[in-house]
C-alpha positions in Angstrom: -20.4 13.7 12.3 -19.0 11.1 14.9 -15.1 10.0 14.8 -15.0 5.7 15.4 -14.0 5.4 18.7 -11.1 3.4 17.5 -10.0 6.8 17.6 -11.5 8.8 20.6 -10.4 5.8 23.0 -7.6 4.0 23.5 -6.5 1.7 26.3 -4.4 2.9 29.4 -1.4 0.7 28.7 -1.6 1.8 25.4 1.7 2.8 24.1 2.9 4.3 20.9 3.7 1.6 18.5 -0.2 0.9 18.9 -1.4 4.0 17.0 0.7 3.0 13.5 3.8 4.7 12.1 4.1 6.6 9.6 6.2 7.6 6.8 6.2 9.9 4.6 8.5 10.6 1.6 8.2 14.2 0.4 9.8 18.0 0.1 12.7 19.1 -1.8 15.0 22.0 -1.8 12.2 24.4 -3.1 9.5 22.4 -1.6 10.5 21.5 1.4 7.3 22.3 3.3 5.2 20.3 2.5 7.1 17.8 4.1 6.8 19.2 7.1 3.1 20.3 7.0 2.4 16.4 6.4 4.2 15.5 9.0 3.1 17.7 11.2 -0.6 17.5 10.4 -0.1 13.2 11.0 1.1 13.8 14.7 -1.3 16.4 15.4 -4.6 13.3 14.0 -2.9 11.1 16.5 0.1 9.2 14.7 2.2 7.3 17.5 5.1 8.0 15.6 6.0 10.1 12.4 8.7 11.0 9.8 9.5 12.5 7.7 11.7 10.7 4.5 13.7 13.6 3.2 16.7 14.8 0.5 19.9 15.3 3.2 20.5 18.3 2.5 17.8 18.9 3.7 17.3 17.5 7.2 18.9 20.4 9.2 16.7 23.3 8.3 13.6 20.9 8.2 14.8 20.1 12.1 14.5 24.0 13.0 10.3 23.8 11.2 9.0 20.7 12.0 7.1 19.2 15.7 9.3 18.3 17.8 8.1 15.0 18.3 8.6 14.5 14.1 11.8 12.4 13.5 14.2 12.7 10.3 15.2 9.9 7.4 17.7 11.8 5.7 17.8 10.3 1.8 20.2 10.2 -0.6 19.7 12.9 -3.0 20.4 14.2 -7.0 22.4 17.1 -7.5 19.5 19.1 -7.2 18.5 18.9 -4.2 15.3 15.8 -4.5 14.8 12.0 -3.8 17.9 9.9 -5.8 16.9 6.5 -7.7 19.5 5.3 -5.6 17.3 6.2 -1.9 15.9 3.2 -2.3 17.5 0.9 -0.6 17.4 2.5 2.2 13.7 3.3 1.9 13.2 -0.8 1.3 14.7 -1.3 4.8 12.8 1.0 6.8 9.6 0.4 5.1 9.9 -2.6 7.5 9.2 -0.4 10.5 6.4 1.7 9.5 2.2 1.0 9.3 1.1 3.6 6.6 3.8 5.3 4.1 2.7 9.0 2.0 5.1 9.4 -1.0 4.6 12.5 -3.3 4.4 16.2 -1.5 7.3 18.5 -2.7 9.3 15.8 -4.8 9.8 17.3 -8.2 9.0 16.4 -11.1 12.7 15.0 -12.0 13.3 11.7 -13.9 15.5 10.2 -10.8 12.3 11.4 -8.3 9.9 10.2 -10.2 11.4 7.0 -12.0 11.8 5.8 -7.6 8.5 7.0 -6.2 6.9 4.1 -9.4 9.7 2.0 -7.6 8.2 2.2 -4.1 4.8 2.2 -5.4 4.8 -1.2 -7.2 7.1 -3.4 -5.3 5.5 -1.6 -1.6 2.8 -3.5 0.5 1.9 -1.2 3.3 -0.8 1.0 2.8 -0.3 4.3 0.9 -1.0 7.6 0.3 0.0 9.2 -3.1 -0.5 12.7 -3.6 1.1 15.2 -5.2 4.0 14.9 -6.9 3.9 10.7 -6.5 0.5 11.5 -8.9 2.7 13.4 -11.9 5.2 10.0 -11.1 1.9 8.2 -12.4 0.7 10.3 -15.2 0.9 7.0 -18.4 2.3 4.5 -15.7 -1.5 3.6 -14.4 -1.2 0.5 -14.7 1.7 -0.1 -11.8 -1.5 0.3 -9.8 -2.2 -3.1 -10.4 1.0 -4.8 -9.8 1.8 -4.4 -6.4 3.2 -7.8 -4.1 0.4 -7.5 -2.5 -3.0 -7.1 -3.8 -4.9 -6.5 -1.0 -3.1 -3.6 -0.4 -4.6 -0.3 0.5 -4.2 2.6 -2.1 -5.9 5.8 -2.1 -5.1 8.7 -4.0 -5.4 12.6 -3.7 -6.3 14.2 -6.6 -7.4 17.8 -6.9 -9.1 18.4 -10.4 -5.9 19.4 -12.6 -3.8 16.4 -11.3 -7.2 14.2 -12.1 -7.4 15.5 -15.7 -3.6 14.6 -16.4 -4.1 11.0 -15.0 -6.4 10.1 -17.1 -5.3 12.2 -19.8 -8.6 14.5 -20.5 -9.8 18.3 -19.4 -10.7 19.7 -16.1 -14.1 21.3 -17.6 -14.4 17.3 -18.0 -13.9 15.7 -14.9 -15.6 19.2 -13.4 -18.8 18.4 -15.4 -18.5 14.7 -14.1 -16.7 14.6 -10.6 -19.1 11.5 -9.2 -18.9 9.1 -12.0 -15.4 10.2 -12.9 -13.7 8.8 -9.0 -16.4 6.1 -8.9 -15.1 4.9 -12.3 -11.3 4.6 -11.6 -12.3 4.1 -8.0 -13.7 0.4 -9.7 -10.7 0.7 -12.7 -7.7 0.2 -10.5 -9.4 -1.0 -6.7 -8.5 1.9 -5.2 -9.4 4.6 -2.8 -10.6 7.5 -4.6 -11.0 11.6 -3.0 -11.1 13.7 -5.8 -10.5 17.3 -4.3 -12.4 19.7 -4.3 -15.7 22.0 -3.6 -17.6 19.1 -2.1 -14.9 15.7 -2.3 -16.2 13.1 -3.4 -14.6 10.3 -1.9 -14.9 7.2 -3.5 -13.9 2.9 -3.6 -15.2 -0.5 -5.2 -17.6 -0.4 -2.1 -18.8 3.3 -1.0 -18.7 6.5 -1.5 -19.0 10.2 1.0 -19.6 13.2 -0.6 -17.9 15.5 2.2 -20.1 19.0 3.5 -17.5 20.5 5.6 -14.0 23.2 4.2 -14.1 26.8 2.9 -12.7 28.4 -0.1 -9.8 29.6 2.1 -8.2 26.0 1.7 -7.5 26.2 -1.9 -4.5 27.8 -0.3 -0.8 26.5 -0.6 -0.2 22.7 1.6 -3.2 21.4 2.3 -3.5 19.1 0.2 -0.1 18.3 2.8 -2.1 18.3 6.0 -5.2 16.2 3.6 -2.7 13.3 2.7 -0.8 13.1 7.0 -4.2 13.0 8.5 -5.5 10.5 5.8 -2.3 8.4 7.0 -2.6 9.1 10.4 -5.7 7.5 10.5 -4.3 4.6 8.7 -1.3 3.8 11.0 -4.4 3.1 14.0 -6.0 0.6 12.3 -9.1 2.5 10.0 -9.7 0.8 6.5 -9.3 2.9 3.5 -12.4 3.7 2.6 -13.0 5.0 6.9 -9.6 6.9 6.9 -10.6 9.2 3.7 -14.0 9.8 4.7 -12.7 10.4 8.9 -9.3 12.3 8.1 -12.1 14.7 4.8 -14.4 15.8 6.9 -12.3 17.1 9.9 -9.7 18.3 7.4 -12.4 20.5 6.0 -13.7 20.7 9.7 -10.0 22.0 11.1 -10.3 24.5 8.0 -14.1 26.1 9.3 -13.1 26.8 12.3 -10.0 28.1 11.6 -11.7 30.7 9.5 -13.9 31.9 11.4 -10.9 32.2 13.5 -8.2 34.1 10.7 -11.3 34.3 7.5 -10.9 32.8 4.5 -8.6 35.6 2.5 -5.6 35.3 5.8 -6.1 30.9 6.1 -2.8 29.5 6.1 -2.1 25.7 5.7 -0.4 25.5 9.2 -3.7 27.1 10.3 -6.1 23.4 9.2 -3.3 22.3 11.2 -3.7 24.0 14.8 -7.8 23.1 14.6 -6.6 20.3 14.5 -7.6 19.8 17.9 -10.8 21.6 18.1 -12.7 19.4 15.3 -12.3 16.3 17.5 -13.5 17.9 19.7 -16.7 19.1 18.9 -16.3 15.4 16.4 -16.9 13.5 19.9 
C-alpha cells in the first residue's frame, strides 16, 4: 500500500505546527512505559509536536526514557500515582493548543481516573483516539460516544477482542466468530471509526471497511497497541480523516512489525522494535 501524498511530501516552507500537535493522556505509577511508547511512535510517524500528559510523579522518570523531542505536561494525581479528577482543569486548558488526542494507555482503572476519562471524552471536540483504559472507562457508558460538544468530531476506538467483549458485555469467542459484522455494527451504531485488532485487524466506519494484511504474531506483545495509538493520532494531526488515519497507521504498524520480526525474530520482538522500523516501513510505502 502506498501512503498518501499528504504524508509523504512536505512544502519547503513547512513548520512544525503544520504537522499537528498530538496530546497523549497516558501512564500511571505502574505503566509509565505506555505513555512513552505512544509518544515516541507519534513522533516517529511525523507529528510536528507531541506532549505526554502524565501523573506529575512520573515526570522525572519519563524524561529519561522518552525521545528528547517529546514534551511532557505533569498533571495532578492521586496518592496511588494515577491521574486525578482534579487534573481536568489543566487538561481542558491544554486541549485548546492541540490537534489530536490519545486517551487511555496505561492510565489504570481507579475510579477517579475513569471519571476523568469519561469527562474528557464527553466534553472535547478534538479528534480523539480511545485505547486501553480509555476503553475500560467506557464499559457501561457507551452513550458518551454520542454526547460530545461537536457531533462531527473524529472518534476512534482501538479495542482488542477482550476489550471489545467487555464493551459489549459478550464473550471473546462471540467477538471472534463475527469480527467483521460486529465491527461494522458498532461503528454504525456509535458513529465512530473502529479498529478491531488481532490477526487481520478490521477498520470500520459508516462508509468504509478495510481488512489489514500486514503484521505477525510476534506483535502480540506489551506496548504494541500503545505504538499503534500514537501512530493513528500522528496521522490525524497531519490532517488525514479518521478512516484514512487508522487504515494507514494499521498497515504501517503491521509492516514495521514484519520488518522488525525479520531482524529480531517473532519470539524476541518487543514494541520499541516496531517504532525503530517505522522509517523503513515508510520508505517501502513511498
